[in-house]
C-alpha positions in Angstrom: -84.8 101.5 5.0 -85.5 98.1 6.9 -84.7 99.0 10.0 -86.5 103.4 10.2 -89.4 101.7 8.2 -90.0 98.9 10.6 -93.2 100.8 12.3 -95.2 102.3 9.7 -97.2 99.6 8.9 -98.1 98.9 12.3 -97.9 101.8 14.4 -101.2 103.6 14.2 -103.6 99.9 14.7 -101.0 100.2 17.8 -101.6 103.3 19.3 -105.3 103.1 18.7 -105.6 100.2 20.5 -103.1 102.2 23.4 -106.0 104.3 23.8 -105.6 107.0 20.5 -107.8 108.1 17.6 -107.2 107.7 14.2 -106.9 111.3 14.0 -104.3 111.5 16.5 -102.4 109.1 15.1 -102.6 110.9 12.0 -101.4 113.9 13.8 -98.5 112.1 15.1 -97.5 110.8 11.7 -98.1 114.0 9.8 -95.5 116.0 11.9 -92.9 113.5 11.0 -94.1 113.6 6.8 -93.2 117.5 7.6 -89.6 117.0 8.5 -89.2 114.0 6.4 -90.3 116.9 3.5 -87.4 119.3 4.7 -84.7 117.1 5.5 -85.7 115.5 1.3 -85.5 118.7 -0.1 -82.2 120.2 2.1 -80.6 117.1 1.1 -80.3 117.8 -2.7 -78.9 121.1 -2.2 -76.7 119.6 0.4 -74.9 117.1 -1.2 -73.7 119.5 -3.5 -72.1 121.7 -0.8 -70.8 118.8 1.6 -70.9 115.6 -0.2 -72.9 112.1 0.1 -71.4 110.3 2.7 -71.4 113.5 5.1 -74.5 114.5 4.4 -75.7 110.5 5.3 -73.7 110.1 8.3 -75.8 113.5 9.6 -79.0 111.5 8.5 -78.3 108.5 10.6 -77.1 110.2 13.3 -80.9 112.7 13.9 -81.8 109.3 12.9 -80.9 108.0 16.3 -81.6 110.8 18.6 -84.8 111.3 17.7 -85.6 106.9 18.3 -83.7 107.0 21.2 -86.2 109.4 22.6 -89.5 108.3 20.9 -88.9 104.3 22.4 -86.8 105.5 25.5 -89.0 108.4 26.5 -93.1 108.8 24.9 -94.1 105.4 24.0 -93.2 104.1 27.1 -94.5 106.6 29.9 -97.2 107.2 26.6 -96.7 110.9 26.5 -98.0 112.5 23.3 -96.5 115.8 24.1 -93.1 114.0 23.6 -94.5 111.3 20.7 -94.6 114.8 18.4 -91.0 116.5 18.7 -89.4 113.0 18.9 -91.1 111.4 16.3 -90.6 115.1 14.3 -86.6 114.5 14.8 -86.5 111.1 13.4 -87.9 112.1 10.6 -85.0 114.3 9.5 -83.2 110.9 9.5 -83.9 108.5 6.6 -84.4 111.4 3.7 -80.7 113.1 4.5 -79.6 109.3 4.0 -82.1 107.7 0.9 -81.9 111.2 -0.8 -78.9 112.0 -0.3 -78.0 108.1 -1.9 -80.4 109.2 -4.5 -78.8 112.5 -5.8 -75.2 110.2 -5.9 -77.1 107.5 -7.8 -78.7 110.6 -10.3 -75.2 111.9 -10.9 -72.9 109.0 -11.3 -75.1 106.9 -13.7 -74.8 107.4 -17.9 -78.8 108.8 -19.2 -78.9 105.9 -20.8 -79.5 103.4 -17.8 -80.2 106.1 -15.2 -84.2 104.9 -15.4 -82.1 101.1 -14.9 -80.3 102.7 -12.4 -83.3 104.3 -9.9 -84.9 101.6 -10.2 -82.5 99.7 -8.6 -82.4 103.0 -5.7 -86.0 102.2 -5.4 -85.6 98.5 -5.5 -83.6 98.4 -2.2 -85.4 101.8 -0.6 -88.7 99.7 -0.7 -87.5 96.4 -0.2 -86.2 98.0 3.4 -89.1 100.5 4.4 -92.1 98.2 3.3 -91.0 94.7 2.8 -88.4 93.6 5.1 -89.9 96.0 7.0 -93.5 94.3 7.4 -92.1 91.0 7.2 -89.7 91.8 9.9 -91.4 93.6 12.4 -94.4 90.7 12.0 -92.3 88.0 13.1 -90.8 89.9 15.8 -94.0 91.5 17.4 -95.0 87.7 18.2 -91.5 87.1 19.8 -90.8 90.5 21.1 -93.4 92.8 21.4 -93.9 95.8 19.6 -91.1 97.9 22.1 -88.4 95.4 21.9 -89.4 95.6 17.6 -88.7 99.0 17.9 -85.5 99.5 19.5 -83.6 96.6 17.3 -84.0 99.7 14.4 -81.1 101.1 15.5 -79.2 98.4 15.0 -80.5 98.2 11.5 -79.7 101.5 10.1 -76.2 101.4 11.6 -75.5 98.6 9.6 -77.0 100.4 6.0 -75.0 103.4 7.4 -72.0 101.1 7.5 -72.0 99.6 4.2 -73.1 102.9 2.3 -70.5 105.1 3.9 -67.8 103.0 4.3 -68.0 99.8 2.7 -69.4 101.3 -0.2 -65.8 102.7 -1.8 -67.1 105.1 -5.0 -66.2 107.9 -5.1 -68.5 112.0 -6.1 -66.3 114.6 -7.3 -67.8 118.0 -6.3 -67.3 120.2 -8.8 -67.0 123.8 -8.7 -67.8 123.7 -5.3 -68.6 126.9 -3.4 -66.5 127.8 -0.6 -68.0 130.7 0.6 -70.7 130.5 3.2 -73.2 133.4 0.8 -72.2 131.5 -2.2 -73.8 127.5 0.0 -76.7 130.0 1.0 -77.7 130.9 -3.1 -76.8 127.1 -3.8 -79.2 126.6 -0.9 -82.1 129.2 -2.1 -81.8 127.4 -6.3 -83.6 124.8 -4.4 -86.8 126.7 -4.1 -86.5 129.1 -7.2 -85.9 127.2 -9.3 -89.9 126.3 -9.1 -90.2 129.9 -10.4 -87.5 129.7 -13.5 -88.9 125.8 -14.4 -92.4 125.7 -13.2 -92.6 122.0 -14.9 -89.9 120.7 -12.5 -92.7 122.3 -9.8 -95.7 119.8 -11.6 -93.7 117.1 -11.1 -92.7 117.6 -7.3 -96.8 117.4 -7.5 -97.2 114.2 -9.3 -94.0 113.1 -6.8 -95.9 113.8 -4.0 -99.1 111.7 -5.2 -96.9 108.6 -6.0 -96.6 107.5 -2.5 -99.8 109.4 -0.7 -102.0 106.3 -0.2 -98.6 104.3 1.1 -98.4 106.6 3.6 -102.1 107.0 4.3 -103.2 103.5 4.0 -101.2 102.2 7.0 -102.9 105.0 9.4 -107.1 103.7 7.9 -106.9 99.9 6.1 -106.0 98.1 8.8 -108.6 99.1 10.6 -111.4 99.2 7.6 -109.6 95.4 6.8 -109.9 94.2 10.6 -114.1 95.1 10.3 -113.4 92.5 7.5 -112.0 89.6 9.5 -108.4 90.6 8.4 -106.2 90.9 12.0 -103.3 93.3 12.7 -100.9 90.6 12.0 -102.5 89.9 8.8 -102.0 92.8 7.1 -98.7 93.4 8.0 -98.5 90.4 5.4 -100.6 91.6 2.6 -98.3 94.9 3.1 -95.4 92.8 2.7 -96.7 91.0 -0.4 -98.0 94.8 -2.2 -94.2 95.9 -1.5 -92.5 92.3 -3.3 -94.6 93.2 -6.5 -93.2 96.7 -6.0 -89.8 96.4 -5.8 -89.8 93.7 -9.0 -91.7 96.1 -11.1 -89.5 98.8 -9.6 -86.5 97.1 -11.4 -88.8 96.1 -14.6 -90.4 99.0 -15.2 -87.0 101.3 -14.5 -85.2 99.5 -17.2 -88.9 99.3 -19.5 -88.8 103.1 -19.0 -85.3 103.4 -21.4 -87.3 101.8 -23.6 -91.3 103.0 -23.8 -90.9 106.0 -22.5 -90.4 106.8 -18.7 -94.0 110.0 -19.3 -95.7 107.3 -20.5 -94.2 103.9 -17.9 -95.4 107.3 -15.1 -98.5 108.2 -16.5 -100.6 105.1 -17.8 -99.0 102.3 -15.4 -97.6 104.4 -12.6 -101.4 107.1 -12.2 -104.0 105.2 -14.0 -103.1 101.6 -12.7 -102.5 103.7 -9.3 -106.0 104.9 -9.3 -107.9 101.4 -10.7 -106.2 98.9 -7.6 -106.8 101.9 -5.4 -110.8 101.5 -5.7 -109.7 97.7 -5.5 -108.1 98.0 -2.1 -111.7 98.9 -0.8 -114.4 97.3 -2.2 -112.7 94.0 -3.2 -113.2 93.4 0.9 -116.5 94.4 1.2 -117.2 91.7 -1.7 -114.8 88.9 -0.7 -115.0 89.6 3.2 -111.9 87.5 4.7 -110.6 86.6 1.9 -107.0 86.9 2.3 -106.0 85.4 -0.8 -107.8 87.9 -3.4 -107.5 91.4 -1.0 -103.6 90.3 -0.9 -103.5 90.0 -5.0 -105.3 93.3 -5.2 -103.1 94.8 -3.0 -100.0 92.8 -4.8 -101.8 94.5 -8.5 -101.9 98.6 -6.4 -97.9 97.8 -5.2 -96.8 96.7 -9.4 -98.9 99.7 -10.9 -97.2 102.0 -8.3 -93.7 101.0 -9.6 -95.1 102.8 -12.8 -93.7 106.1 -11.1 -90.0 104.6 -10.6 -89.2 106.8 -14.6 -89.6 110.4 -12.6 -86.7 110.3 -11.0 -84.9 110.1 -14.1 -87.3 112.5 -16.0 -86.6 115.2 -13.6 -83.0 116.1 -14.0 -83.9 115.6 -17.8 -86.5 118.9 -17.5 -83.7 121.0 -16.8 -79.8 122.6 -17.6 -77.0 120.7 -16.6 -76.5 123.3 -14.5 -79.9 122.8 -13.3 -80.2 119.0 -11.8 -78.9 119.6 -8.2 -81.8 122.4 -7.7 -84.3 120.1 -9.7 -83.2 116.6 -7.7 -83.8 119.0 -4.2 -87.6 119.7 -5.2 -88.3 115.7 -6.5 -86.5 114.9 -3.0 -88.9 117.5 -1.3 -91.9 115.8 -3.4 -90.7 112.6 -2.2 -91.0 113.1 1.4 -93.9 116.0 1.3 -95.9 112.8 0.2 -95.1 111.4 3.7 -96.3 114.5 4.8 -99.3 115.1 2.4 -100.6 111.5 2.9 -101.2 111.5 7.0 -102.3 115.0 6.6 -105.3 114.3 4.3 -106.6 111.3 6.5 -106.3 113.7 9.4 -108.8 116.8 7.4 -111.0 114.1 5.8 -111.1 110.4 7.3 -113.4 111.7 10.3 -116.1 113.5 7.4 -115.5 111.4 4.6 -114.5 108.1 6.4 -112.7 105.2 4.3 -114.7 105.6 1.2 -114.1 108.9 0.8 -110.4 108.7 1.2 -111.2 106.2 -1.6 -112.1 108.0 -3.5 -109.9 111.2 -3.1 -106.5 109.3 -3.6 -108.5 107.9 -6.8 -108.7 111.6 -8.3 -105.6 112.3 -7.4 -103.6 109.4 -9.0 -106.0 110.4 -12.0 -104.0 113.7 -12.3 -101.2 112.5 -11.7 -101.5 110.8 -14.9 -103.1 114.4 -16.6 -100.0 116.6 -15.4 -97.1 113.6 -16.0 -98.6 114.6 -20.2 -97.3 118.4 -19.5 -93.6 117.3 -18.9 -91.1 117.8 -21.3 -87.4 117.6 -22.0 -85.2 120.4 -23.4 -85.4 118.4 -26.8 -89.2 117.7 -26.6 -89.7 122.2 -26.5 -87.6 122.7 -29.0 -88.5 119.9 -31.8 -92.4 120.7 -31.2 -91.3 124.9 -31.6 -88.8 123.2 -34.9 -92.1 122.0 -35.9 -94.4 125.0 -35.6 -92.1 127.3 -37.2 -91.8 124.9 -40.2 -95.6 125.3 -40.7 
């Protein structure tokens, strides 16, 4: 994830410096998000058909092909028409790799430890994507420049693939594996039709989209806004890394805590309400304390901490459905994880020119509050049965 995410926090300001508009970079990132969303949804069902190792290897291969075209051809020639499809091809890579691994974790972890298990997954996922990727870029850009830094990503991706597929010896046994194309096609279609059978999974998907929406929207406009407040791009990269140091630490803390205080309580109160409050802080604190890196970094740290409150949704969603529906439910959850990469830049592309930075902040604030409310309606079969029993007794 470090290899895949090393450019996320700086690609937009870099391309704007080269002459592109914020809207153009948002469209570029949105195209990347579209393929991430498709790859995220496919990962959940493809794992049940082919097993996680094959799907993860496919993700690595597709990523490298897209990266070779994007960095080798599109960026050096500054050809926007090549940038979009090559960055989009690259987008299939990490969800097929990472979310296949998440399905692996969800299947192989005992239920009483599932919150902690997914906390560890998001610890390393975010640690690579947004912490090591940001700090590594801040160092390497100064040392060798933007384009050579992008080339190094392939090394880190290959190293991670070797560790996950070769060094990791855990066995994933596919029970009742389907042999015919027709049966496999039905498994893929179940990853969509479950939305009709289990509406709560659809609500959970929306919450999951909102979860990381700002993570992919902020890099498109926040570093540009902060530069007007005396914060340079390299300083922004260090702030961004600090945000996700908090996030990976509290991924573990809130993952374990959620097993005790409840998954929904953690998601709605810490994740939804907490992120809403500190999203506002990331706009108003730089206004009040211009150029004060420590205070702005502290607000970012608290926002990253609250973002970890959404971790238990990876444990909650499989528990919303019967055993036979867990694969399709995870496919929809992974779809939500991918759609946030599309929806975040998409919101910027749609609204930034008309509402500006302040308007974008209020939109994200409102969405986080909405996620806190929606989470309260996500009830497990046991909770629904208990509620039905109580109503019958009355």
